[in-house]
TORKOL-4160 file (C-alpha; in steps of 0.2 Angstrom, whole numbers, padded with zeros to 4 digits, m for minus):
484
<pt num="1" X="m0133" Y="0480" Z="0791"/>
<pt num="2" X="m0135" Y="0477" Z="0771"/>
<pt num="3" X="m0116" Y="0474" Z="0771"/>
<pt num="4" X="m0115" Y="0464" Z="0785"/>
<pt num="5" X="m0129" Y="0452" Z="0779"/>
<pt num="6" X="m0121" Y="0450" Z="0761"/>
<pt num="7" X="m0105" Y="0445" Z="0769"/>
<pt num="8" X="m0113" Y="0432" Z="0780"/>
<pt num="9" X="m0123" Y="0427" Z="0766"/>
<pt num="10" X="m0108" Y="0424" Z="0755"/>
<pt num="11" X="m0099" Y="0412" Z="0769"/>
<pt num="12" X="m0113" Y="0403" Z="0770"/>
<pt num="13" X="m0114" Y="0401" Z="0752"/>
<pt num="14" X="m0096" Y="0396" Z="0752"/>
<pt num="15" X="m0099" Y="0385" Z="0765"/>
<pt num="16" X="m0114" Y="0376" Z="0758"/>
<pt num="17" X="m0103" Y="0375" Z="0740"/>
<pt num="18" X="m0089" Y="0368" Z="0749"/>
<pt num="19" X="m0100" Y="0356" Z="0756"/>
<pt num="20" X="m0107" Y="0349" Z="0741"/>
<pt num="21" X="m0090" Y="0350" Z="0732"/>
<pt num="22" X="m0084" Y="0339" Z="0746"/>
<pt num="23" X="m0100" Y="0327" Z="0748"/>
<pt num="24" X="m0096" Y="0324" Z="0728"/>
<pt num="25" X="m0079" Y="0321" Z="0729"/>
<pt num="26" X="m0083" Y="0308" Z="0743"/>
<pt num="27" X="m0098" Y="0299" Z="0735"/>
<pt num="28" X="m0091" Y="0299" Z="0716"/>
<pt num="29" X="m0071" Y="0304" Z="0713"/>
<pt num="30" X="m0065" Y="0295" Z="0729"/>
<pt num="31" X="m0080" Y="0282" Z="0730"/>
<pt num="32" X="m0067" Y="0268" Z="0721"/>
<pt num="33" X="m0054" Y="0271" Z="0732"/>
<pt num="34" X="m0062" Y="0271" Z="0749"/>
<pt num="35" X="m0072" Y="0255" Z="0743"/>
<pt num="36" X="m0056" Y="0246" Z="0740"/>
<pt num="37" X="m0047" Y="0253" Z="0755"/>
<pt num="38" X="m0041" Y="0237" Z="0766"/>
<pt num="39" X="m0046" Y="0247" Z="0782"/>
<pt num="40" X="m0066" Y="0247" Z="0775"/>
<pt num="41" X="m0072" Y="0234" Z="0784"/>
<pt num="42" X="m0090" Y="0237" Z="0777"/>
<pt num="43" X="m0084" Y="0235" Z="0761"/>
<pt num="44" X="m0075" Y="0218" Z="0766"/>
<pt num="45" X="m0091" Y="0212" Z="0774"/>
<pt num="46" X="m0103" Y="0218" Z="0761"/>
<pt num="47" X="m0092" Y="0207" Z="0749"/>
<pt num="48" X="m0098" Y="0191" Z="0760"/>
<pt num="49" X="m0115" Y="0197" Z="0762"/>
<pt num="50" X="m0122" Y="0192" Z="0744"/>
<pt num="51" X="m0120" Y="0176" Z="0732"/>
<pt num="52" X="m0105" Y="0176" Z="0725"/>
<pt num="53" X="m0106" Y="0169" Z="0707"/>
<pt num="54" X="m0103" Y="0150" Z="0703"/>
<pt num="55" X="m0086" Y="0146" Z="0693"/>
<pt num="56" X="m0091" Y="0132" Z="0681"/>
<pt num="57" X="m0084" Y="0120" Z="0670"/>
<pt num="58" X="m0087" Y="0119" Z="0650"/>
<pt num="59" X="m0099" Y="0104" Z="0655"/>
<pt num="60" X="m0111" Y="0114" Z="0667"/>
<pt num="61" X="m0102" Y="0104" Z="0683"/>
<pt num="62" X="m0102" Y="0118" Z="0694"/>
<pt num="63" X="m0083" Y="0120" Z="0702"/>
<pt num="64" X="m0085" Y="0135" Z="0715"/>
<pt num="65" X="m0102" Y="0141" Z="0723"/>
<pt num="66" X="m0108" Y="0152" Z="0737"/>
<pt num="67" X="m0121" Y="0142" Z="0750"/>
<pt num="68" X="m0130" Y="0154" Z="0764"/>
<pt num="69" X="m0124" Y="0152" Z="0782"/>
<pt num="70" X="m0128" Y="0160" Z="0800"/>
<pt num="71" X="m0112" Y="0171" Z="0804"/>
<pt num="72" X="m0106" Y="0186" Z="0800"/>
<pt num="73" X="m0101" Y="0184" Z="0782"/>
<pt num="74" X="m0118" Y="0176" Z="0777"/>
<pt num="75" X="m0111" Y="0164" Z="0763"/>
<pt num="76" X="m0098" Y="0151" Z="0763"/>
<pt num="77" X="m0089" Y="0149" Z="0747"/>
<pt num="78" X="m0089" Y="0129" Z="0743"/>
<pt num="79" X="m0075" Y="0121" Z="0731"/>
<pt num="80" X="m0082" Y="0104" Z="0723"/>
<pt num="81" X="m0066" Y="0091" Z="0720"/>
<pt num="82" X="m0056" Y="0106" Z="0728"/>
<pt num="83" X="m0040" Y="0098" Z="0725"/>
<pt num="84" X="m0042" Y="0094" Z="0707"/>
<pt num="85" X="m0047" Y="0113" Z="0701"/>
<pt num="86" X="m0037" Y="0121" Z="0713"/>
<pt num="87" X="m0024" Y="0128" Z="0702"/>
<pt num="88" X="m0038" Y="0135" Z="0692"/>
<pt num="89" X="m0052" Y="0143" Z="0703"/>
<pt num="90" X="m0041" Y="0148" Z="0716"/>
<pt num="91" X="m0048" Y="0152" Z="0733"/>
<pt num="92" X="m0058" Y="0166" Z="0741"/>
<pt num="93" X="m0053" Y="0170" Z="0759"/>
<pt num="94" X="m0058" Y="0179" Z="0775"/>
<pt num="95" X="m0039" Y="0183" Z="0778"/>
<pt num="96" X="m0033" Y="0194" Z="0762"/>
<pt num="97" X="m0034" Y="0194" Z="0744"/>
<pt num="98" X="m0043" Y="0180" Z="0733"/>
<pt num="99" X="m0032" Y="0170" Z="0721"/>
<pt num="100" X="m0034" Y="0161" Z="0704"/>
<pt num="101" X="m0050" Y="0164" Z="0694"/>
<pt num="102" X="m0058" Y="0170" Z="0710"/>
<pt num="103" X="m0046" Y="0185" Z="0709"/>
<pt num="104" X="m0046" Y="0188" Z="0691"/>
<pt num="105" X="m0065" Y="0188" Z="0689"/>
<pt num="106" X="m0069" Y="0194" Z="0707"/>
<pt num="107" X="m0078" Y="0211" Z="0701"/>
<pt num="108" X="m0090" Y="0199" Z="0689"/>
<pt num="109" X="m0093" Y="0186" Z="0702"/>
<pt num="110" X="m0096" Y="0198" Z="0717"/>
<pt num="111" X="m0109" Y="0207" Z="0703"/>
<pt num="112" X="m0101" Y="0223" Z="0702"/>
<pt num="113" X="m0094" Y="0221" Z="0684"/>
<pt num="114" X="m0100" Y="0234" Z="0672"/>
<pt num="115" X="m0105" Y="0220" Z="0661"/>
<pt num="116" X="m0119" Y="0218" Z="0674"/>
<pt num="117" X="m0124" Y="0235" Z="0674"/>
<pt num="118" X="m0141" Y="0232" Z="0668"/>
<pt num="119" X="m0144" Y="0217" Z="0680"/>
<pt num="120" X="m0141" Y="0228" Z="0694"/>
<pt num="121" X="m0154" Y="0240" Z="0689"/>
<pt num="122" X="m0166" Y="0227" Z="0685"/>
<pt num="123" X="m0163" Y="0221" Z="0703"/>
<pt num="124" X="m0166" Y="0237" Z="0709"/>
<pt num="125" X="m0185" Y="0239" Z="0701"/>
<pt num="126" X="m0186" Y="0220" Z="0706"/>
<pt num="127" X="m0181" Y="0221" Z="0725"/>
<pt num="128" X="m0170" Y="0206" Z="0721"/>
<pt num="129" X="m0154" Y="0204" Z="0733"/>
<pt num="130" X="m0138" Y="0209" Z="0721"/>
<pt num="131" X="m0131" Y="0193" Z="0716"/>
<pt num="132" X="m0115" Y="0190" Z="0707"/>
<pt num="133" X="m0110" Y="0184" Z="0689"/>
<pt num="134" X="m0103" Y="0166" Z="0684"/>
<pt num="135" X="m0089" Y="0162" Z="0674"/>
<pt num="136" X="m0089" Y="0147" Z="0662"/>
<pt num="137" X="m0071" Y="0139" Z="0660"/>
<pt num="138" X="m0066" Y="0129" Z="0645"/>
<pt num="139" X="m0060" Y="0114" Z="0657"/>
<pt num="140" X="m0066" Y="0098" Z="0652"/>
<pt num="141" X="m0069" Y="0088" Z="0668"/>
<pt num="142" X="m0066" Y="0072" Z="0660"/>
<pt num="143" X="m0049" Y="0076" Z="0654"/>
<pt num="144" X="m0045" Y="0085" Z="0670"/>
<pt num="145" X="m0048" Y="0070" Z="0679"/>
<pt num="146" X="m0038" Y="0059" Z="0667"/>
<pt num="147" X="m0022" Y="0071" Z="0669"/>
<pt num="148" X="m0024" Y="0071" Z="0689"/>
<pt num="149" X="m0025" Y="0050" Z="0687"/>
<pt num="150" X="m0012" Y="0050" Z="0676"/>
<pt num="151" X="0001" Y="0060" Z="0685"/>
<pt num="152" X="m0003" Y="0050" Z="0701"/>
<pt num="153" X="0007" Y="0051" Z="0715"/>
<pt num="154" X="0021" Y="0062" Z="0707"/>
<pt num="155" X="0025" Y="0079" Z="0708"/>
<pt num="156" X="0024" Y="0088" Z="0691"/>
<pt num="157" X="0010" Y="0095" Z="0678"/>
<pt num="158" X="0000" Y="0092" Z="0663"/>
<pt num="159" X="m0009" Y="0104" Z="0650"/>
<pt num="160" X="m0022" Y="0099" Z="0637"/>
<pt num="161" X="m0024" Y="0112" Z="0623"/>
<pt num="162" X="m0036" Y="0113" Z="0609"/>
<pt num="163" X="m0024" Y="0118" Z="0595"/>
<pt num="164" X="m0038" Y="0125" Z="0584"/>
<pt num="165" X="m0047" Y="0137" Z="0597"/>
<pt num="166" X="m0033" Y="0138" Z="0610"/>
<pt num="167" X="m0047" Y="0133" Z="0624"/>
<pt num="168" X="m0036" Y="0124" Z="0639"/>
<pt num="169" X="m0046" Y="0107" Z="0642"/>
<pt num="170" X="m0036" Y="0103" Z="0657"/>
<pt num="171" X="m0023" Y="0112" Z="0669"/>
<pt num="172" X="m0017" Y="0100" Z="0683"/>
<pt num="173" X="m0002" Y="0104" Z="0694"/>
<pt num="174" X="0005" Y="0092" Z="0708"/>
<pt num="175" X="0004" Y="0093" Z="0724"/>
<pt num="176" X="m0009" Y="0103" Z="0727"/>
<pt num="177" X="m0019" Y="0110" Z="0740"/>
<pt num="178" X="m0039" Y="0109" Z="0746"/>
<pt num="179" X="m0047" Y="0127" Z="0744"/>
<pt num="180" X="m0060" Y="0124" Z="0756"/>
<pt num="181" X="m0048" Y="0124" Z="0770"/>
<pt num="182" X="m0044" Y="0142" Z="0765"/>
<pt num="183" X="m0061" Y="0148" Z="0762"/>
<pt num="184" X="m0068" Y="0144" Z="0780"/>
<pt num="185" X="m0074" Y="0160" Z="0790"/>
<pt num="186" X="m0061" Y="0156" Z="0805"/>
<pt num="187" X="m0046" Y="0168" Z="0803"/>
<pt num="188" X="m0036" Y="0160" Z="0814"/>
<pt num="189" X="m0038" Y="0143" Z="0807"/>
<pt num="190" X="m0035" Y="0151" Z="0788"/>
<pt num="191" X="m0019" Y="0159" Z="0792"/>
<pt num="192" X="m0012" Y="0143" Z="0801"/>
<pt num="193" X="m0017" Y="0133" Z="0786"/>
<pt num="194" X="m0009" Y="0146" Z="0775"/>
<pt num="195" X="0006" Y="0145" Z="0782"/>
<pt num="196" X="0008" Y="0127" Z="0783"/>
<pt num="197" X="0006" Y="0125" Z="0763"/>
<pt num="198" X="0016" Y="0140" Z="0761"/>
<pt num="199" X="0031" Y="0131" Z="0772"/>
<pt num="200" X="0028" Y="0115" Z="0763"/>
<pt num="201" X="0045" Y="0111" Z="0754"/>
<pt num="202" X="0034" Y="0102" Z="0741"/>
<pt num="203" X="0027" Y="0120" Z="0735"/>
<pt num="204" X="0008" Y="0113" Z="0734"/>
<pt num="205" X="0003" Y="0132" Z="0733"/>
<pt num="206" X="0013" Y="0133" Z="0716"/>
<pt num="207" X="0004" Y="0131" Z="0699"/>
<pt num="208" X="0018" Y="0122" Z="0690"/>
<pt num="209" X="0009" Y="0121" Z="0675"/>
<pt num="210" X="0009" Y="0141" Z="0672"/>
<pt num="211" X="0018" Y="0151" Z="0685"/>
<pt num="212" X="0029" Y="0139" Z="0697"/>
<pt num="213" X="0047" Y="0136" Z="0695"/>
<pt num="214" X="0051" Y="0135" Z="0676"/>
<pt num="215" X="0057" Y="0118" Z="0672"/>
<pt num="216" X="0073" Y="0113" Z="0660"/>
<pt num="217" X="0062" Y="0107" Z="0644"/>
<pt num="218" X="0075" Y="0093" Z="0639"/>
<pt num="219" X="0073" Y="0086" Z="0622"/>
<pt num="220" X="0057" Y="0093" Z="0621"/>
<pt num="221" X="0066" Y="0110" Z="0615"/>
<pt num="222" X="0073" Y="0100" Z="0601"/>
<pt num="223" X="0056" Y="0103" Z="0591"/>
<pt num="224" X="0062" Y="0121" Z="0593"/>
<pt num="225" X="0080" Y="0118" Z="0586"/>
<pt num="226" X="0073" Y="0108" Z="0572"/>
<pt num="227" X="0060" Y="0122" Z="0568"/>
<pt num="228" X="0073" Y="0134" Z="0568"/>
<pt num="229" X="0083" Y="0123" Z="0558"/>
<pt num="230" X="0070" Y="0121" Z="0545"/>
<pt num="231" X="0066" Y="0139" Z="0544"/>
<pt num="232" X="0083" Y="0143" Z="0541"/>
<pt num="233" X="0081" Y="0136" Z="0523"/>
<pt num="234" X="0096" Y="0128" Z="0524"/>
<pt num="235" X="0089" Y="0110" Z="0531"/>
<pt num="236" X="0075" Y="0099" Z="0527"/>
<pt num="237" X="0068" Y="0084" Z="0538"/>
<pt num="238" X="0081" Y="0072" Z="0527"/>
<pt num="239" X="0096" Y="0084" Z="0529"/>
<pt num="240" X="0111" Y="0073" Z="0536"/>
<pt num="241" X="0117" Y="0080" Z="0553"/>
<pt num="242" X="0132" Y="0075" Z="0560"/>
<pt num="243" X="0129" Y="0064" Z="0575"/>
<pt num="244" X="0143" Y="0055" Z="0583"/>
<pt num="245" X="0144" Y="0045" Z="0600"/>
<pt num="246" X="0152" Y="0058" Z="0608"/>
<pt num="247" X="0151" Y="0077" Z="0605"/>
<pt num="248" X="0166" Y="0087" Z="0608"/>
<pt num="249" X="0161" Y="0104" Z="0615"/>
<pt num="250" X="0172" Y="0119" Z="0608"/>
<pt num="251" X="0183" Y="0127" Z="0623"/>
<pt num="252" X="0180" Y="0113" Z="0634"/>
<pt num="253" X="0186" Y="0097" Z="0638"/>
<pt num="254" X="0169" Y="0090" Z="0641"/>
<pt num="255" X="0160" Y="0080" Z="0629"/>
<pt num="256" X="0141" Y="0079" Z="0625"/>
<pt num="257" X="0134" Y="0060" Z="0624"/>
<pt num="258" X="0117" Y="0054" Z="0621"/>
<pt num="259" X="0105" Y="0046" Z="0633"/>
<pt num="260" X="0112" Y="0031" Z="0643"/>
<pt num="261" X="0129" Y="0036" Z="0632"/>
<pt num="262" X="0120" Y="0026" Z="0618"/>
<pt num="263" X="0125" Y="0027" Z="0600"/>
<pt num="264" X="0113" Y="0034" Z="0587"/>
<pt num="265" X="0119" Y="0029" Z="0571"/>
<pt num="266" X="0135" Y="0019" Z="0566"/>
<pt num="267" X="0140" Y="0029" Z="0550"/>
<pt num="268" X="0139" Y="0044" Z="0563"/>
<pt num="269" X="0128" Y="0052" Z="0553"/>
<pt num="270" X="0109" Y="0053" Z="0552"/>
<pt num="271" X="0094" Y="0064" Z="0545"/>
<pt num="272" X="0086" Y="0077" Z="0556"/>
<pt num="273" X="0069" Y="0065" Z="0556"/>
<pt num="274" X="0079" Y="0051" Z="0561"/>
<pt num="275" X="0087" Y="0061" Z="0574"/>
<pt num="276" X="0071" Y="0068" Z="0581"/>
<pt num="277" X="0064" Y="0052" Z="0583"/>
<pt num="278" X="0076" Y="0043" Z="0593"/>
<pt num="279" X="0081" Y="0060" Z="0602"/>
<pt num="280" X="0101" Y="0060" Z="0598"/>
<pt num="281" X="0109" Y="0074" Z="0607"/>
<pt num="282" X="0124" Y="0074" Z="0598"/>
<pt num="283" X="0115" Y="0077" Z="0582"/>
<pt num="284" X="0105" Y="0092" Z="0589"/>
<pt num="285" X="0119" Y="0099" Z="0598"/>
<pt num="286" X="0129" Y="0098" Z="0583"/>
<pt num="287" X="0114" Y="0109" Z="0573"/>
<pt num="288" X="0112" Y="0120" Z="0587"/>
<pt num="289" X="0131" Y="0126" Z="0586"/>
<pt num="290" X="0129" Y="0127" Z="0566"/>
<pt num="291" X="0113" Y="0138" Z="0568"/>
<pt num="292" X="0121" Y="0148" Z="0583"/>
<pt num="293" X="0113" Y="0156" Z="0599"/>
<pt num="294" X="0104" Y="0171" Z="0589"/>
<pt num="295" X="0093" Y="0159" Z="0578"/>
<pt num="296" X="0088" Y="0149" Z="0592"/>
<pt num="297" X="0085" Y="0162" Z="0602"/>
<pt num="298" X="0072" Y="0171" Z="0589"/>
<pt num="299" X="0064" Y="0155" Z="0585"/>
<pt num="300" X="0059" Y="0152" Z="0603"/>
<pt num="301" X="0053" Y="0170" Z="0604"/>
<pt num="302" X="0042" Y="0165" Z="0591"/>
<pt num="303" X="0035" Y="0152" Z="0599"/>
<pt num="304" X="0032" Y="0162" Z="0614"/>
<pt num="305" X="0048" Y="0163" Z="0627"/>
<pt num="306" X="0049" Y="0179" Z="0634"/>
<pt num="307" X="0032" Y="0184" Z="0632"/>
<pt num="308" X="0019" Y="0191" Z="0645"/>
<pt num="309" X="0004" Y="0179" Z="0644"/>
<pt num="310" X="m0014" Y="0180" Z="0653"/>
<pt num="311" X="m0026" Y="0166" Z="0650"/>
<pt num="312" X="m0032" Y="0175" Z="0661"/>
<pt num="313" X="m0022" Y="0168" Z="0674"/>
<pt num="314" X="m0004" Y="0175" Z="0677"/>
<pt num="315" X="0009" Y="0164" Z="0664"/>
<pt num="316" X="0028" Y="0166" Z="0670"/>
<pt num="317" X="0037" Y="0170" Z="0654"/>
<pt num="318" X="0049" Y="0155" Z="0647"/>
<pt num="319" X="0066" Y="0159" Z="0645"/>
<pt num="320" X="0081" Y="0156" Z="0633"/>
<pt num="321" X="0098" Y="0160" Z="0639"/>
<pt num="322" X="0108" Y="0176" Z="0631"/>
<pt num="323" X="0127" Y="0178" Z="0629"/>
<pt num="324" X="0131" Y="0161" Z="0626"/>
<pt num="325" X="0147" Y="0152" Z="0620"/>
<pt num="326" X="0147" Y="0138" Z="0607"/>
<pt num="327" X="0145" Y="0125" Z="0622"/>
<pt num="328" X="0133" Y="0131" Z="0630"/>
<pt num="329" X="0124" Y="0135" Z="0613"/>
<pt num="330" X="0124" Y="0114" Z="0611"/>
<pt num="331" X="0118" Y="0113" Z="0627"/>
<pt num="332" X="0105" Y="0124" Z="0625"/>
<pt num="333" X="0099" Y="0116" Z="0609"/>
<pt num="334" X="0094" Y="0101" Z="0616"/>
<pt num="335" X="0086" Y="0109" Z="0632"/>
<pt num="336" X="0099" Y="0109" Z="0645"/>
<pt num="337" X="0111" Y="0125" Z="0650"/>
<pt num="338" X="0098" Y="0137" Z="0657"/>
<pt num="339" X="0083" Y="0136" Z="0646"/>
<pt num="340" X="0067" Y="0135" Z="0658"/>
<pt num="341" X="0049" Y="0133" Z="0653"/>
<pt num="342" X="0030" Y="0130" Z="0658"/>
<pt num="343" X="0021" Y="0115" Z="0652"/>
<pt num="344" X="0009" Y="0128" Z="0645"/>
<pt num="345" X="0022" Y="0135" Z="0633"/>
<pt num="346" X="0027" Y="0118" Z="0629"/>
<pt num="347" X="0009" Y="0113" Z="0625"/>
<pt num="348" X="0009" Y="0129" Z="0614"/>
<pt num="349" X="0025" Y="0124" Z="0605"/>
<pt num="350" X="0016" Y="0108" Z="0600"/>
<pt num="351" X="0001" Y="0116" Z="0596"/>
<pt num="352" X="0009" Y="0128" Z="0584"/>
<pt num="353" X="0016" Y="0113" Z="0574"/>
<pt num="354" X="0002" Y="0104" Z="0573"/>
<pt num="355" X="m0010" Y="0117" Z="0567"/>
<pt num="356" X="0000" Y="0122" Z="0551"/>
<pt num="357" X="0011" Y="0134" Z="0560"/>
<pt num="358" X="m0003" Y="0144" Z="0568"/>
<pt num="359" X="m0002" Y="0147" Z="0588"/>
<pt num="360" X="m0019" Y="0151" Z="0595"/>
<pt num="361" X="m0021" Y="0161" Z="0610"/>
<pt num="362" X="m0022" Y="0150" Z="0625"/>
<pt num="363" X="m0037" Y="0154" Z="0636"/>
<pt num="364" X="m0047" Y="0146" Z="0651"/>
<pt num="365" X="m0063" Y="0158" Z="0649"/>
<pt num="366" X="m0075" Y="0153" Z="0637"/>
<pt num="367" X="m0089" Y="0166" Z="0641"/>
<pt num="368" X="m0094" Y="0177" Z="0656"/>
<pt num="369" X="m0112" Y="0175" Z="0663"/>
<pt num="370" X="m0126" Y="0187" Z="0674"/>
<pt num="371" X="m0134" Y="0178" Z="0690"/>
<pt num="372" X="m0146" Y="0170" Z="0676"/>
<pt num="373" X="m0132" Y="0163" Z="0665"/>
<pt num="374" X="m0136" Y="0173" Z="0652"/>
<pt num="375" X="m0120" Y="0177" Z="0641"/>
<pt num="376" X="m0113" Y="0194" Z="0644"/>
<pt num="377" X="m0096" Y="0192" Z="0637"/>
<pt num="378" X="m0090" Y="0177" Z="0627"/>
<pt num="379" X="m0071" Y="0174" Z="0622"/>
<pt num="380" X="m0069" Y="0170" Z="0604"/>
<pt num="381" X="m0054" Y="0161" Z="0597"/>
<pt num="382" X="m0039" Y="0173" Z="0593"/>
<pt num="383" X="m0022" Y="0169" Z="0583"/>
<pt num="384" X="m0007" Y="0173" Z="0595"/>
<pt num="385" X="0006" Y="0172" Z="0584"/>
<pt num="386" X="0014" Y="0161" Z="0566"/>
<pt num="387" X="0030" Y="0156" Z="0574"/>
<pt num="388" X="0033" Y="0144" Z="0560"/>
<pt num="389" X="0028" Y="0143" Z="0540"/>
<pt num="390" X="0014" Y="0130" Z="0536"/>
<pt num="391" X="0029" Y="0120" Z="0526"/>
<pt num="392" X="0040" Y="0120" Z="0542"/>
<pt num="393" X="0025" Y="0115" Z="0552"/>
<pt num="394" X="0021" Y="0101" Z="0540"/>
<pt num="395" X="0039" Y="0093" Z="0542"/>
<pt num="396" X="0039" Y="0093" Z="0559"/>
<pt num="397" X="0021" Y="0086" Z="0562"/>
<pt num="398" X="0027" Y="0072" Z="0551"/>
<pt num="399" X="0044" Y="0069" Z="0562"/>
<pt num="400" X="0033" Y="0071" Z="0578"/>
<pt num="401" X="0023" Y="0057" Z="0571"/>
<pt num="402" X="0037" Y="0046" Z="0567"/>
<pt num="403" X="0045" Y="0047" Z="0583"/>
<pt num="404" X="0028" Y="0041" Z="0590"/>
<pt num="405" X="0029" Y="0027" Z="0578"/>
<pt num="406" X="0046" Y="0020" Z="0579"/>
<pt num="407" X="0055" Y="0033" Z="0592"/>
<pt num="408" X="0055" Y="0037" Z="0611"/>
<pt num="409" X="0036" Y="0043" Z="0609"/>
<pt num="410" X="0028" Y="0025" Z="0605"/>
<pt num="411" X="0020" Y="0024" Z="0624"/>
<pt num="412" X="0011" Y="0040" Z="0618"/>
<pt num="413" X="0000" Y="0033" Z="0605"/>
<pt num="414" X="m0017" Y="0031" Z="0606"/>
<pt num="415" X="m0029" Y="0018" Z="0595"/>
<pt num="416" X="m0039" Y="0026" Z="0583"/>
<pt num="417" X="m0029" Y="0043" Z="0584"/>
<pt num="418" X="m0015" Y="0051" Z="0573"/>
<pt num="419" X="m0001" Y="0055" Z="0586"/>
<pt num="420" X="0015" Y="0063" Z="0585"/>
<pt num="421" X="0025" Y="0065" Z="0602"/>
<pt num="422" X="0042" Y="0071" Z="0607"/>
<pt num="423" X="0049" Y="0065" Z="0623"/>
<pt num="424" X="0062" Y="0075" Z="0635"/>
<pt num="425" X="0074" Y="0068" Z="0649"/>
<pt num="426" X="0081" Y="0086" Z="0658"/>
<pt num="427" X="0095" Y="0083" Z="0669"/>
<pt num="428" X="0093" Y="0096" Z="0683"/>
<pt num="429" X="0107" Y="0092" Z="0696"/>
<pt num="430" X="0122" Y="0082" Z="0700"/>
<pt num="431" X="0114" Y="0065" Z="0708"/>
<pt num="432" X="0099" Y="0070" Z="0705"/>
<pt num="433" X="0084" Y="0060" Z="0696"/>
<pt num="434" X="0079" Y="0070" Z="0679"/>
<pt num="435" X="0063" Y="0078" Z="0676"/>
<pt num="436" X="0055" Y="0069" Z="0662"/>
<pt num="437" X="0044" Y="0077" Z="0648"/>
<pt num="438" X="0033" Y="0073" Z="0634"/>
<pt num="439" X="0022" Y="0084" Z="0624"/>
<pt num="440" X="0011" Y="0075" Z="0610"/>
<pt num="441" X="m0003" Y="0079" Z="0598"/>
<pt num="442" X="m0018" Y="0068" Z="0594"/>
<pt num="443" X="m0030" Y="0070" Z="0579"/>
<pt num="444" X="m0045" Y="0064" Z="0575"/>
<pt num="445" X="m0063" Y="0069" Z="0568"/>
<pt num="446" X="m0057" Y="0088" Z="0564"/>
<pt num="447" X="m0050" Y="0090" Z="0582"/>
<pt num="448" X="m0034" Y="0094" Z="0586"/>
<pt num="449" X="m0028" Y="0093" Z="0605"/>
<pt num="450" X="m0010" Y="0093" Z="0611"/>
<pt num="451" X="m0004" Y="0088" Z="0630"/>
<pt num="452" X="0011" Y="0093" Z="0638"/>
<pt num="453" X="0017" Y="0082" Z="0653"/>
<pt num="454" X="0031" Y="0085" Z="0665"/>
<pt num="455" X="0036" Y="0074" Z="0680"/>
<pt num="456" X="0048" Y="0078" Z="0693"/>
<pt num="457" X="0062" Y="0067" Z="0698"/>
<pt num="458" X="0059" Y="0053" Z="0686"/>
<pt num="459" X="0043" Y="0048" Z="0694"/>
<pt num="460" X="0042" Y="0032" Z="0700"/>
<pt num="461" X="0057" Y="0026" Z="0691"/>
<pt num="462" X="0070" Y="0039" Z="0699"/>
<pt num="463" X="0086" Y="0039" Z="0690"/>
<pt num="464" X="0081" Y="0026" Z="0678"/>
<pt num="465" X="0065" Y="0037" Z="0673"/>
<pt num="466" X="0064" Y="0044" Z="0655"/>
<pt num="467" X="0049" Y="0054" Z="0644"/>
<pt num="468" X="0047" Y="0039" Z="0634"/>
<pt num="469" X="0045" Y="0028" Z="0649"/>
<pt num="470" X="0036" Y="0039" Z="0662"/>
<pt num="471" X="0028" Y="0054" Z="0655"/>
<pt num="472" X="0024" Y="0046" Z="0638"/>
<pt num="473" X="0010" Y="0034" Z="0645"/>
<pt num="474" X="0002" Y="0050" Z="0654"/>
<pt num="475" X="0000" Y="0059" Z="0639"/>
<pt num="476" X="m0009" Y="0044" Z="0630"/>
<pt num="477" X="m0021" Y="0043" Z="0644"/>
<pt num="478" X="m0025" Y="0063" Z="0643"/>
<pt num="479" X="m0027" Y="0061" Z="0623"/>
<pt num="480" X="m0039" Y="0046" Z="0625"/>
<pt num="481" X="m0049" Y="0055" Z="0638"/>
<pt num="482" X="m0051" Y="0069" Z="0625"/>
<pt num="483" X="m0056" Y="0059" Z="0610"/>
<pt num="484" X="m0066" Y="0047" Z="0621"/>
């Protein structure tokens, strides 16, 4: 009899232990997996059943907030001036995952981030309903608005970057969308809106500033070619370059000519500084072939080409072609052939030049806050790379100033500022208007900011558009807002 009791006791004990192990696994080991399972409707509704934290600008302006409503989702997400900030904030939707900063900072905004642990503990003791933390961005609303207004009705993008800290002051992409239309609590309406945006040939969902289709940089790439030349030790700003009216391309019947078939120098030669100021294609095509594709590729990589970058939004890597012959190298040296970049990348190039060769890591988040707006994490300025020496940076900076004073970048100038600029007019396809560029820096009162602007299809000027006539005035308007 005792033997049977012992056997039953062992079986019951084993069952209890198995139950304890199973419940422990469910409550602890598998908790995260079960919580994140898309079939977990309770978790889905719980994520809306709390006051999601705010996204705020550097000025304190609230860009995204939640408002209590009387429906199954409890809180409605509201975006102030949604179209203006959509490329940064993204959206929260009842259909599918969030996007933009709403996705990147999702745990903090929901209040589940580890940085908010003690806040959650306090909520238990005080009885306060859990509330999400807040994210403070580096965006300056006045600069963001100026970039938006400058682009007008054109398609393109603009970025403003503090060269000394890496803070992104403006990030605008056009055309854009209203995230409020994707935050409504009607799943059918959300799906219809999203499908319409996704099928729109203008691609309003694409963030052209950092992750949309990459652009040919045109003559703004000449900054990188000039940097490679100066870093080689074989050239200086006053070195004479071959600058014919037309440059014969090796192993090809084609010739490289200048903008509008113009002549850069009657003598057929000019200094590198002069060539950059007037954006001479033939001089830089010749220089690119002299340097070689490998030297150009190495310099582009130092500036960040090919690098995975998070700001913390995903940044699509800019690319420089490989396996080129000499003719292709000449075209790549002037920002044509298969060179492809984001506007942020070109703002970074200008920032390294203007900041003495030091490239600071670009970032959009200044700090993360708890529900009472106390700082729980702060983003410090951090060096990303030193792509060029201080000597090279000084020479290039002076060359950009000359381009703004006497060359193609004159319309980028702003009264009271020291401004340097480089324009670009990138051919895209036969018969299609060019994409036009300006990268520039402005400096005053120990502050240094760079801007990159790209306008698709020549903007309002179409085929006759150029970086100097279309994009340069836009860059000037953005710089003026920075130093207002």
